[in-house]
C-alpha positions in Angstrom: -48.9 -73.3 -94.3 -45.6 -72.8 -96.2 -42.6 -71.6 -94.1 -42.0 -68.5 -96.3 -45.6 -67.4 -95.8 -45.3 -67.7 -92.1 -42.2 -65.5 -91.9 -43.8 -62.9 -94.1 -46.8 -62.6 -91.9 -47.3 -59.4 -89.7 -47.1 -61.1 -86.3 -43.9 -62.9 -87.2 -42.4 -59.7 -88.5 -43.2 -57.9 -85.2 -41.6 -60.7 -83.2 -38.6 -60.7 -85.4 -38.4 -56.9 -85.0 -38.6 -57.2 -81.2 -35.8 -59.8 -81.2 -33.6 -57.8 -83.5 -34.3 -54.6 -81.5 -33.3 -56.1 -78.1 -30.3 -57.8 -79.6 -29.1 -54.6 -81.4 -30.1 -52.1 -78.6 -28.0 -53.4 -75.8 -24.9 -51.6 -76.7 -26.7 -48.3 -77.6 -28.6 -48.5 -74.2 -25.4 -48.9 -72.3 -23.7 -46.0 -74.1 -26.8 -43.8 -73.4 -26.8 -44.7 -69.8 -23.1 -43.8 -69.5 -23.5 -40.5 -71.3 -26.6 -39.6 -69.3 -25.0 -40.3 -65.9 -21.7 -38.6 -66.7 -23.3 -35.5 -68.1 -25.7 -35.1 -65.2 -23.1 -36.0 -62.5 -20.5 -33.6 -63.9 -22.5 -30.6 -65.2 -25.9 -31.1 -63.5 -27.6 -30.9 -66.9 -29.6 -33.4 -68.8 -28.8 -34.4 -72.4 -31.8 -33.4 -74.7 -34.0 -36.2 -75.9 -33.1 -35.5 -79.5 -29.5 -36.1 -78.7 -30.4 -39.5 -77.2 -32.4 -40.4 -80.3 -29.6 -39.5 -82.6 -27.0 -41.3 -80.5 -29.0 -44.5 -80.1 -29.9 -44.7 -83.8 -26.3 -44.0 -84.9 -24.9 -46.7 -82.6 -27.6 -49.1 -83.6 -26.9 -48.5 -87.3 -23.2 -49.3 -86.8 -24.0 -52.3 -84.5 -26.9 -53.9 -86.3 -27.5 -52.2 -89.6 -30.7 -50.6 -88.5 -29.7 -47.4 -90.4 -30.9 -49.3 -93.4 -34.5 -48.2 -92.7 -33.5 -45.0 -94.7 -33.1 -47.1 -97.8 -36.5 -47.1 -99.7 -35.8 -50.5 -101.1 -35.6 -51.9 -97.6 -38.7 -50.1 -96.4 -40.7 -51.5 -99.3 -39.4 -55.0 -98.8 -41.1 -57.8 -96.9 -38.8 -57.1 -93.8 -39.9 -53.4 -93.4 -42.1 -54.2 -90.4 -39.3 -56.0 -88.6 -36.9 -53.1 -89.3 -39.2 -50.4 -88.0 -40.2 -52.5 -85.0 -36.5 -53.1 -84.1 -35.8 -49.3 -84.5 -38.6 -48.5 -82.0 -37.3 -51.0 -79.5 -33.8 -49.5 -79.8 -35.1 -46.0 -79.2 -37.2 -47.1 -76.1 -34.2 -48.9 -74.6 -32.0 -45.8 -75.2 -34.6 -43.5 -73.6 -35.0 -45.8 -70.6 -31.2 -46.2 -70.1 -30.7 -42.4 -70.4 -33.4 -41.7 -67.8 -31.8 -44.2 -65.4 -28.4 -42.7 -65.9 -29.7 -39.2 -65.4 -31.5 -40.4 -62.2 -28.3 -42.0 -60.8 -26.3 -38.8 -61.6 -28.7 -36.9 -59.4 -28.7 -39.3 -56.4 -25.0 -40.1 -56.3 -23.0 -37.9 -53.8 -20.8 -35.4 -55.5 -17.8 -35.9 -53.1 -17.8 -39.7 -53.5 -14.6 -41.4 -52.4 -13.4 -44.9 -51.6 -12.5 -43.7 -48.1 -16.2 -43.2 -47.3 -16.8 -46.9 -48.1 -14.6 -47.7 -45.0 -16.6 -45.4 -42.7 -18.9 -48.2 -41.5 -19.2 -49.5 -38.0 -19.3 -53.0 -36.6 -22.2 -55.4 -36.5 -24.4 -54.8 -33.4 -24.3 -58.4 -32.3 -20.6 -58.1 -31.4 -20.9 -55.0 -29.2 -20.8 -55.4 -25.4 -22.1 -52.6 -23.1 -20.0 -51.9 -20.0 -21.2 -49.1 -17.8 -23.4 -47.8 -20.7 -20.4 -47.6 -23.1 -20.3 -49.9 -26.1 -17.1 -51.9 -26.4 -16.0 -54.7 -28.7 -13.3 -57.3 -28.4 -11.1 -57.7 -31.5 -9.3 -61.0 -31.7 -6.8 -62.1 -34.4 -8.1 -64.8 -36.8 -6.4 -66.8 -39.5 -2.9 -66.6 -38.0 -0.4 -63.8 -38.4 1.0 -63.4 -41.9 4.5 -62.1 -42.8 4.8 -58.8 -44.5 6.2 -58.9 -48.0 9.8 -57.6 -48.2 10.6 -58.3 -44.5 12.1 -61.4 -42.9 9.6 -63.9 -41.3 8.4 -63.3 -37.8 10.0 -65.4 -35.0 7.8 -68.3 -34.0 7.3 -67.1 -30.4 6.4 -63.5 -31.4 4.0 -64.8 -34.1 2.3 -67.0 -31.4 2.1 -64.1 -29.0 0.5 -61.7 -31.5 -2.0 -64.4 -32.7 -3.2 -64.6 -29.1 -4.1 -61.0 -28.6 -7.7 -60.1 -27.9 -8.0 -56.3 -27.4 -11.0 -54.2 -26.5 -11.9 -50.9 -28.3 -14.8 -48.5 -28.4 -17.6 -49.9 -30.6 -18.7 -46.6 -32.1 -15.5 -46.1 -34.1 -15.4 -46.7 -37.9 -13.5 -49.7 -39.1 -10.6 -47.6 -40.5 -10.1 -46.0 -37.1 -10.2 -49.4 -35.4 -7.6 -50.7 -37.8 -5.4 -47.7 -37.2 -5.6 -48.1 -33.4 -4.9 -51.9 -33.7 -1.8 -51.2 -35.8 -0.5 -48.5 -33.4 -0.9 -50.9 -30.5 0.9 -53.7 -32.3 3.8 -51.3 -32.9 4.0 -50.0 -29.4 3.5 -53.3 -27.5 5.5 -55.6 -29.7 7.9 -53.1 -31.2 7.3 -54.4 -34.7 8.6 -52.5 -37.7 5.3 -52.3 -39.5 1.8 -53.8 -39.3 -1.2 -54.0 -41.6 -4.6 -54.8 -40.1 -8.0 -55.5 -41.7 -11.1 -55.7 -39.4 -14.4 -57.0 -40.7 -17.9 -56.2 -39.4 -17.7 -59.2 -37.0 -14.7 -57.6 -35.2 -12.2 -60.2 -36.5 -8.7 -58.9 -37.3 -6.5 -60.2 -40.1 -3.0 -59.2 -39.3 0.2 -58.8 -41.4 3.3 -57.9 -39.4 6.9 -57.1 -40.1 9.4 -58.3 -37.4 11.2 -55.8 -35.1 14.2 -54.2 -36.6 17.5 -54.1 -34.6 16.1 -53.9 -31.1 19.5 -53.2 -29.6 20.3 -50.2 -31.9 17.0 -48.6 -30.9 18.1 -48.6 -27.3 21.5 -47.1 -27.9 21.6 -43.3 -27.5 22.9 -41.2 -30.4 26.7 -40.9 -30.4 27.1 -44.0 -28.2 28.3 -47.5 -29.2 27.0 -50.9 -28.0 29.6 -53.4 -27.0 29.0 -57.1 -26.1 31.4 -58.8 -23.8 31.7 -62.0 -21.9 31.9 -61.2 -18.2 31.0 -62.2 -14.6 27.6 -60.6 -14.1 26.1 -59.9 -10.6 22.6 -61.1 -9.8 19.8 -58.7 -10.5 21.3 -56.7 -13.3 18.6 -55.3 -15.6 18.4 -53.1 -18.7 19.1 -49.4 -17.9 21.5 -50.1 -15.0 24.7 -48.1 -14.9 27.7 -50.4 -14.6 31.5 -50.3 -14.6 33.2 -53.0 -16.7 36.7 -54.0 -15.5 38.9 -55.8 -18.0 42.6 -56.5 -18.6 42.6 -53.7 -21.2 41.1 -51.1 -18.8 37.9 -50.1 -17.2 35.0 -48.1 -18.5 31.4 -47.2 -17.6 28.2 -47.7 -19.5 24.5 -48.4 -19.4 23.2 -51.9 -19.7 21.3 -52.6 -23.0 21.0 -56.4 -22.6 22.4 -59.0 -20.3 22.2 -62.8 -19.9 23.9 -64.9 -17.2 23.7 -68.3 -15.6 24.2 -70.1 -19.0 25.3 -73.7 -19.2 28.8 -74.7 -20.0 28.1 -75.4 -23.6 26.4 -72.0 -24.0 29.4 -70.3 -22.2 31.8 -71.7 -24.7 29.8 -70.5 -27.6 29.5 -67.0 -26.1 33.2 -66.9 -25.4 34.1 -67.8 -28.9 32.2 -64.9 -30.3 34.3 -61.7 -30.4 33.0 -58.4 -29.0 31.0 -56.4 -31.5 30.6 -52.6 -31.5 27.9 -50.5 -33.2 27.4 -46.8 -33.5 24.0 -45.8 -32.1 21.9 -44.5 -34.9 24.4 -45.3 -37.6 25.2 -49.0 -38.0 23.8 -52.1 -36.4 25.2 -55.3 -34.9 24.0 -58.4 -33.2 24.0 -58.4 -29.4 22.9 -60.7 -26.6 19.2 -60.7 -26.0 17.9 -60.8 -22.5 15.7 -63.8 -21.7 14.7 -62.6 -18.3 13.9 -59.2 -16.6 17.1 -59.5 -14.5 20.2 -61.6 -14.5 20.6 -64.7 -12.3 24.3 -64.2 -11.7 27.4 -65.9 -12.9 29.3 -65.8 -16.2 27.4 -64.6 -19.2 27.1 -61.9 -21.9 26.4 -58.3 -21.3 25.8 -55.5 -23.8 26.4 -51.9 -22.7 26.1 -48.5 -24.4 29.2 -46.4 -23.9 31.3 -43.7 -25.6 33.6 -44.4 -28.5 36.9 -44.4 -26.5 35.5 -46.9 -23.9 34.1 -49.1 -26.7 37.6 -49.3 -28.3 39.0 -50.3 -24.9 36.4 -53.1 -24.5 37.0 -54.4 -28.0 40.6 -55.3 -27.0 39.3 -57.4 -24.0 38.2 -61.0 -24.1 36.5 -61.1 -20.6 35.8 -58.8 -17.8 33.9 -58.2 -14.6 30.8 -56.1 -13.9 30.4 -53.6 -11.1 27.0 -52.1 -10.7 27.0 -48.3 -10.0 24.9 -47.3 -7.0 22.1 -44.7 -7.7 20.4 -44.8 -4.4 17.1 -46.5 -3.4 13.7 -45.0 -4.1 10.7 -46.7 -2.7 8.5 -45.7 -5.6 10.8 -47.5 -8.0 10.7 -50.6 -5.9 6.9 -50.4 -5.9 6.7 -50.1 -9.6 9.2 -53.0 -10.0 7.1 -55.1 -7.7 3.9 -54.3 -9.6 5.5 -55.2 -13.0 6.9 -58.5 -11.6 3.4 -59.5 -10.6 2.0 -58.8 -14.1 0.5 -55.3 -13.2 1.0 -51.9 -14.8 0.3 -48.4 -13.7 -1.1 -45.7 -15.9 -2.2 -42.1 -15.5 -5.6 -41.2 -17.1 -7.9 -38.2 -17.4 -11.5 -39.0 -16.9 -13.7 -38.2 -19.9 -16.7 -35.9 -19.5 -20.0 -37.7 -19.8 -18.2 -41.0 -19.3 -19.1 -43.7 -16.8 -17.0 -42.1 -14.1 -18.1 -38.6 -14.6 -20.1 -37.1 -11.6 -19.9 -40.3 -9.5 -17.8 -41.9 -6.8 -15.3 -44.8 -6.9 -17.7 -46.9 -4.9 -20.7 -46.1 -7.1 -18.8 -46.9 -10.3 -17.6 -50.1 -8.7 -14.3 -49.8 -10.5 -12.5 -52.8 -9.1 -15.3 -55.3 -9.8 -16.5 -53.9 -13.2 -13.1 -53.1 -14.7 -10.7 -55.2 -12.7 -8.4 -52.3 -11.8 -7.6 -50.3 -8.7 -7.5 -46.5 -8.3 -4.3 -45.5 -6.4 -4.8 -41.7 -6.5 -7.2 -39.1 -7.8 -6.8 -35.4 -8.4 -10.2 -33.7 -7.8 -10.7 -30.0 -7.6 -6.9 -29.4 -7.9 -5.9 -31.6 -4.9 -4.6 -35.2 -4.9 -6.2 -38.0 -2.8 -3.9 -41.0 -2.3 -5.5 -44.4 -1.7 -9.0 -42.9 -2.2 -12.0 -44.4 -0.4 -15.2 -45.5 -2.1 -16.9 -42.2 -1.4 -14.2 -40.2 -3.2 -15.9 -38.1 -5.9 -14.7 -38.2 -9.5 -15.7 -35.8 -12.3 -14.8 -35.2 -15.9 -11.3 -33.7 -16.3 -10.0 -35.3 -13.1 -6.6 -37.1 -13.2 -6.1 -40.5 -11.7 -3.5 -43.2 -11.3 -4.8 -46.7 -11.9 -3.1 -50.1 -11.5 -4.0 -53.4 -13.0 -3.1 -56.0 -15.7 -2.2 -54.5 -19.0 -5.3 -55.8 -20.8 -7.7 -54.5 -18.1 -6.0 -51.2 -18.0 -6.4 -50.7 -21.7 -10.0 -51.6 -21.6 -10.5 -49.2 -18.7 -8.8 -46.4 -20.6 -10.9 -47.0 -23.7 -14.1 -46.9 -21.6 -13.5 -43.9 -19.3 -10.5 -41.9 -20.4 
């Protein structure tokens, strides 16, 4: 059979029309889908079928020349079957795409926002139940990245942040978990900024900016911080009131940072550095950073916050001596200091209604074994009970003082407070 006769046959014309219709109808179908969806989503109405036909045929005529079926010479030619078949395919594609777009416009929420995409919770396989409350541990994975526009993090701080493994309620959406994680980074590590992304497997990707001017944040408004080489007594800590005695005069101030017991080489470097003054809240300056909770005694560097006149006096001095001002002894401060030195913290919490401690006793809740913390005092029915026993009742709204390691305190607070 000759090739020309095969192409002119009716089946071949139909196949050719199907091919041309699918090829030419893709763009009109997409446009009809977009118009149908947009019109239905915005106005709630459906585009009439006649409009869809006109739109599809017009686009197909521009895209593939199917408008030529209006030409009598084309309709009477040997390709008339293929042209008409292609036109029918285009119309069917346009009607189908329009119907799908109209259907999507009805089902899609009207108040759609990208924020709602983040309102999803964690995977169930990472949730732990403690006392009937779902909790999840969120570790940092992939290291801690530097935030663009800020200096790089110190190596020790980067390592410390990378090792955090905090516990949060498991019923929170991911955006709320990320916000709490960021707030906790700022409060516990005093970083300038933090950006956290948490996936469904409770793994946190952290970007952190380093702390900014830690000394200036501790200097009260209107005061100046002055660093000076001096003989420092043993046990001086941040916040102590001291008197600095120098050849240029004496003044009082509050310790911002102190370091003592340095080696000879370190002493020489510290002595060669002139005193530096900063105005609290206005300008900033470097100062000695404490490497221990208290000083070990001997010659070292001390930074104090003092008034402007005293700061000018200290700037004229090369060295001095430190006298600690007595403020009396309070046993509760000694207790808190002892707790902190042993790695414990104390926190005041309010018991949550319908929580694991509501309508129970300390012994029934087994607080020490389950949470790893100890209850020091409870206020129940308006009265405080110090060192409560296991049969002490607790209810929602009661206040309590709890002591324990920082991580366990945070987990306990997330669970019951």
